N, C-alpha and C positions, 0 to 999 in steps of 0.2 A: 783594190777590190772592196766593194761597198758592203753593208750590212742590210739584208732583205727581211723586212718585217712582214709576216703573213698575217692578212686582217680577214681572211675568209676560211680559217680552220674552224670546223665545226666543234661544237661543245660536247664533251664526252658524256654519254648517257649516265655513267655512273656518277660523275661529278653533279649532274643535274638532279638525279634521284636524292643524292645526299644532302644537296642544298635544300630541297623540298622537305625531306624528312626533319632536317634542322629546323626549318622555319615553323613546321607544324608542332613539333616538341617545344620550342620556345614559345609558341601561341599557348599551348595547353599548361605550361609551367607557369606563364604569366597570368593565365586565367585562373589557375588554382591558387596562385599567390594573392590575386585581388579578393578571390572568394573567401579565403581565410582572414584576411584584413577585414572584409566587409562584416563576416560572422562575428569576429572579436568586437568590432565596433558596436554591432546590434547587441551584443551580450552586455558591453559596458554601458550602453545606453538604457537597456531594459532589465539591469541588474536589481532595481528595487523590486519590480513586479515577479522576477524570475525567482528570487530568493523567497518572497511570500508563497508563491505557487508550489515550488519545489520542497521546501522545507515543511510546510504546513501539511501538505498531502503525505510526504513521508512519515512524519511523526504520527499522523493519524493512523495510517496504514499499519505503521510498526505496533502501534499500542492495540490495535484491532486484532492483528494477527496473533499477538502474544495472548490477548483474551481468548482467541478462538483455540489455540492449543491448549490453554488451560481446560477449557470446556471439553475437548476432545479427550483429555486424560482422565477426567472424571467421568466420561460418559462410556462409549462402547470399549469392551474389553478385547482390544487387538494387541498386535505386537508393539511393545512400548519403545523399541529401540528406535524406530524412524522418528517417533514425536519427541524423543529426547533430542535426536539430531537436529530436528526442525527448531526445537526450543533454544539449542545452543546456537544455531544460525541467527535466530531472531536477537539473541543477547548480543552476539558479536556485531549485528547491524545496528543495534541500539547504540553500542560504544562508539562506532563509526559516526553515527548521526549525532552523537553528543560533541564529538571533536568537529564534526563539519559545520553545525550550527552555532558553536561557541562565539566566534568572531562577529556574528551578524545579530546577536540578541542584545536587547536594551539592558541597561545597568538594572540589576536586581532579579533579572529572568534567569532562570536555570534551565528552561527547555525541558527536553525529554528526561533529564536526569532527575527532575523533581516530580516525575509521574506518580510515584506512590504517595508522596506528601499531598498533591493535589486531591487524589482519590480518596484519602483518608479524610481530608477536611470536607470534602463534598459529601461523604456519607455520614460524617458526625453532624453535620448541619441539617442535613434533610436526607435521608436514605431514600425517599420517594423518588428523587431526581435521578438516581442511579438506575439504569435499566436492570431487571432481574437477571441474575446469572451471568452478567457481564462485567468486566472489570474497567471498562472505559466506556464513557458516555458518548462517544463518537457515533455510536450506532443511532442515537437519536439526534435530529437535527437541531441546532442551537435556536432558541426562540429569539425572534427579533424583540429589541427593547420596546419598540412600539406597540407590539401587539400582545404583550404579557397580560395575564389576568390581574385585574386590580379590584380589591374589594371596596365597598363603598365607604366603609368606616375605618379601615386601616391602610390606606393608600400609601402613607409616608412610611410606616413601618415595614410593610411588604417590600416597597421599593428598595429600602436601604439594606434589608437582609437579602433580598432576592438578587441584587447585583452581585453581592459577594458569593452567593451560592452558584450562580451562573458563572462567574469568573472562575471558580474551582471546578464545576462540572465540564465546562467547555473550552478549558484553558488551551487546549492542543489547537483550537481553531483561533483563539484570540491572543495568543502569545505576540507580545510587543517587540518590534526589531529596532535596531539602532539606525540612527540617520545615515544615510548612504553617501558617504565622501568618496573622493576619487580612490582612495586606499581600499575602502570596503568594496567598490566596485572591481578593482584589479584583483583583490582576493577572492572575489566570486568567479572572476574569469579563470583563475587557476583551479578552483574547487568545483566548478560545474561538472566536469568530467566525474569526480567522485560521487556527486549526487546522482548522476545518470547510472553509475555502477550500482549503488544502493538500490535504485529504482528497479534496475533490470533483476538484481537478485531477490528483491521482494516479489516481483512478478513470478519468477521460476518457483519461489516457496509457496506462493498462494496457489499456484497450479498444482504443486505436489499435495498441499493440504487438502484442496478441493477433490483431487483424484482419491485421496484416502477415505474422505468423508463419502464420497459416492460410492467407493467399494465397501466401506462399513454398512451403509444403507442397504446395498444389494445382498450383503450378508444377512442382515437383519430380515429383510423381506424373505429370502429364501427359508431362514429359521421359522419365521412366522407362517408361512405357506406350508411347511411341513408340519407345524403344530396344528394349523387349521384343519388339514387332511386327517390327521390323527383324531382330532376332536370330532369331525364329522363321522368318522368311522366308528367312534365310541358311541356317539348319539344313536347312530343307526343300529348298533347291536343292542342298545338299551331299549330302543323303540321296538325291535323285534321280541325281545324277551318281555316287554309290558304286553305287547299285543298276544302273545301266547298265553300270559297268564290271565289276561282278560278274556281269552278265549275259552279256556278251561273253566273259569267261574261261570261262563254263560252256559257252557254244556252241562254244568251241575244244576 
């Protein structure tokens, strides 16, 4: 008695469906893997530009936010608890930023850790370069070296001191970075997520600060409006009394 092999057995629908789902899942997994590899390669290749962009923007925004919070604490009399909380958040972000940028700075650069020293030196040399009421010169765009004012008789003297003053006033935008070796690029690949987290935290903090400023301005406008109405009422009463007095004198 021989063995009979059936070649016309139809494929099970369940088996066919499972095979299709398996191929689709494998395709998605392979596509995700290729995308991750490609993104990492792009990060490694563009590490030099990304570090300059991320770190410079983060450094500038952190210093500006710290200056804004100091201004708010000296200005409107509102609840100080939220301002203190935001100041603590900025302080923690500055510490994280200091650790983040340390591997990428050139030798001799302290980054955001030397912000107070740069500000003091800039004010000591020429206080007019620092914008009034602000602790950081990032509110003013740094002048280009080719378009600076030059006097006709003191060009050399102005250029020699002006470069140093500009370096201290706009150091946040002109911080020097180290040469990007493969090790630096790999370090940036691991720390890029930390930079993005700091940037997201800064965005949320700026939104809170702007909302508080708008709320404070609304309160001030309401107070000024009430005071204006009271002032108008007082002026109207004074005008009525003056009119009565003038009328009595005319009758006499």
